[in-house]
C-alpha positions as CSV (number, residue, x, y, z in Angstrom):
1,M,0.2,0.0,0.2
2,E,3.2,2.7,0.6
3,G,4.4,2.2,-2.6
4,S,1.3,3.2,-4.2
5,L,0.5,5.9,-1.9
6,S,3.7,7.7,-2.9
7,V,3.2,7.2,-6.7
8,I,0.3,8.9,-6.3
9,G,1.7,11.6,-4.5
10,Y,4.5,12.2,-7.1
11,G,1.5,12.1,-9.8
12,L,0.0,15.0,-7.8
13,A,3.6,16.9,-7.6
14,A,3.8,16.3,-11.3
15,I,0.4,18.0,-12.3
16,G,1.2,20.8,-10.3
17,G,4.8,21.7,-11.7
18,G,3.0,21.0,-14.9
19,I,0.2,23.7,-14.4
20,G,2.8,26.3,-12.9
21,V,4.9,26.2,-15.4
22,G,2.0,26.7,-17.8
23,L,0.9,29.7,-15.6
24,I,4.3,31.4,-15.3
25,F,5.1,31.0,-19.4
26,A,1.3,32.0,-20.0
27,A,1.8,35.3,-18.0
28,Y,5.3,36.2,-19.2
29,M,4.1,35.7,-22.6
30,Q,1.1,38.1,-22.3
31,S,3.4,40.6,-20.3
32,V,5.9,40.5,-23.7
33,A,3.0,41.4,-26.0
34,R,1.5,43.9,-24.1
35,Q,5.0,46.0,-23.3
36,P,7.7,43.9,-25.8
37,E,10.6,46.5,-24.6
38,S,10.1,44.8,-20.9
39,Q,11.2,41.3,-22.1
40,R,14.7,41.8,-20.8
41,V,13.7,42.8,-17.4
42,L,11.0,39.6,-17.0
43,Q,13.3,37.0,-18.6
44,P,15.5,36.3,-15.7
45,M,12.5,36.1,-13.5
46,L,10.6,33.7,-15.9
47,F,13.6,31.5,-15.7
48,M,13.9,31.9,-12.0
49,G,10.2,31.1,-11.3
50,F,10.9,28.3,-14.0
51,A,13.6,27.0,-12.0
52,V,11.8,26.9,-8.8
53,V,8.8,25.2,-10.0
54,E,10.9,22.5,-11.6
55,A,12.8,21.9,-8.6
56,L,9.7,21.6,-6.4
57,A,8.7,18.5,-8.6
58,I,11.7,16.8,-8.5
59,L,11.7,17.3,-4.8
60,G,8.1,15.4,-5.0
61,L,10.2,12.8,-7.4
62,V,12.9,12.0,-4.7
63,L,10.3,12.0,-1.7
64,A,8.1,9.2,-3.9
65,F,11.3,7.7,-4.2
66,I,12.5,7.6,-0.6
67,K,9.4,5.5,1.0
């Protein structure tokens, strides 16, 4: 029973990471479409947010394998 619960937990973590990445890129594309000159300011924030969301998804994978 423990193995199946950890797999379900990782599945939820992967879904959350996918939704988070989608929201980050959608907000970036909308803001650059409205003000193209802000691309240089927003791009580092885009990659930082992407890295944090992906790190959380990888952490969920690691925690699923620990149990």
